[in-house]
C-alpha positions in Angstrom: 0.0 0.0 0.0 1.3 3.4 -1.0 1.9 6.1 1.5 -0.3 8.5 -0.5 -3.2 6.2 0.0 -3.2 6.7 3.7 -2.5 10.6 3.5 -6.3 11.7 3.0 -7.3 9.6 5.8 -4.7 11.1 8.1 -5.9 14.5 7.1 -9.6 13.6 7.7 -8.6 12.3 11.2 -6.5 15.3 11.9 -9.4 17.7 10.8 -11.9 15.9 13.2 -9.5 16.2 16.0 -9.3 19.9 15.5 -13.0 20.2 15.2 -13.7 18.3 18.5 -11.0 20.5 20.2 -12.8 23.6 19.0 -16.0 22.3 20.3 -14.5 21.6 23.6 -13.0 25.0 24.0 -16.4 26.5 23.0 -18.2 24.3 25.8 -15.3 25.3 28.4 -15.8 28.9 27.6 -19.7 28.7 27.9 -19.2 27.0 31.3 -16.9 29.6 32.5 -19.3 32.4 31.7 -22.2 30.7 33.5 -19.8 29.9 36.5 -18.8 33.6 36.7 -22.4 34.6 36.6 -23.3 32.2 39.3 -20.6 33.5 41.4 -21.9 37.1 40.9 -25.3 36.0 41.9 -24.0 34.3 45.0 -22.3 37.3 46.1 -25.5 39.4 45.5 -27.5 36.9 47.6 -25.1 36.8 50.5 -24.9 40.5 50.5 -28.7 40.9 51.0 -31.2 39.8 53.5 -33.9 41.3 51.2 -35.9 38.7 49.4 -37.0 41.1 46.5 -33.3 41.8 45.8 -32.6 38.0 45.8 -35.5 37.6 43.5 -34.3 40.4 41.1 -30.8 38.8 41.2 -32.4 35.4 40.1 -34.2 37.0 37.3 -31.0 38.8 36.1 -29.0 35.5 36.3 -31.8 33.7 34.3 -31.8 36.4 31.5 -28.0 36.3 31.4 -28.0 32.5 31.2 -30.4 32.5 28.3 -28.3 35.0 26.5 -25.2 33.0 27.0 -26.8 29.7 26.0 -28.4 31.4 22.9 -25.1 32.8 21.8 -23.7 29.1 21.5 -26.8 27.5 19.8 
């Protein structure tokens, strides 16, 4: 079997590897955004005994999470 016969297959495999890597990086980035947002929410809640402020913070967090997820759809 000639070396050139295997070359395209190697290219395809390499391309798939890169693609899955890009996907993983995007997922990691999305998770980091959500994690940061939850930390911010946590700080807001800890800093407040007021339930209406907590409720507002949760609504903000939900809206932000929706935006982040929509960006990666």
